[in-house]
C-alpha angles and dihedrals in degrees: 000000000000118000113278122228123192114206116198104193131138095206097089094190093052092044091052093049093048092045092052092049094048091046090055086054092058103267130122110230131197122186134209125186101212142021098262096050090044092055090046090052091051095048097038106025120187115267091001094288117161121227117235098185138004120221100202127190113214094215111061129160099240111026123001125250094253091060090045088053091049091053093048090055089050093055122100112295098262089056098034089060095058108119118250124207112190126214123196141168089212123100095199110126089209091065088054093048094047091047094053091043093056093050113281112145097210140356130218123184122219134277096049139167111250089227090058091050090050092050092049092049090053092047093049092049091051093049097045132010103007099055114020110181116222120228089237112069091215122087114200127193108171107292092352115096124183117189108195096188095049090036090225134133126203132181114198090346093305117119119243121221108231132153118241090255092050090050090054092050091050093049091048090057098038093052088056096043112173094019119110111229126195119228088252093054092049094048094043090052093051101035103022091237138086121266115254109248092241098041109110098161088111089069089057091051091049089052090054092047090052091051088055102045108023125087088219111016091193090060103034122195099180107041110040127189116229103203114238093006117055137255140324129196108224118231097211121121125236 
């Protein structure tokens, strides 16, 4: 249920170290050692998992990362839209320019700090696949209406009383309807920082949001708790 990252990197030691670090940060990570196996893992993932972001090394033993990126962008639309973060040992600015022009979402030169990689992954996911912004400012889910521009929430035409912070939490979940988010991911999206390991104030806020938008807050249908993980905003209609 965590977000799945696919790392295409021929340096097995580096890939293992990065995967361990990202897994400790709440992500599921798969690794491929060359371009062909990476593309195969993206198209036919193990156990039907979907890939939320590709970490792609530029220098691979079979086909280079630029060609892998080109092939990703030529896949069917649901795969072609997967964000790509390129890694390279090269300092040539032209590689960076070409990579971005053919569809990479970001570019990080080696050597890099794992914390910077993590920050860039989170930024790319926010900008692209994790939180697409609809052209219409209003999100509708049955009788629930969320107006992002007016910063208002209504259920069946009746206004809901939410604080500004609770509104932001609700929008964070609603824009990612159907996706399970950890507490860290929710808080980082709203505040721009990670949630302290002992901070459970978010659970209190979720309870108040449920009281405002749910027919029966004790048996919620919209904001569901995923035990041991976080929360998910259900897509179903009223």
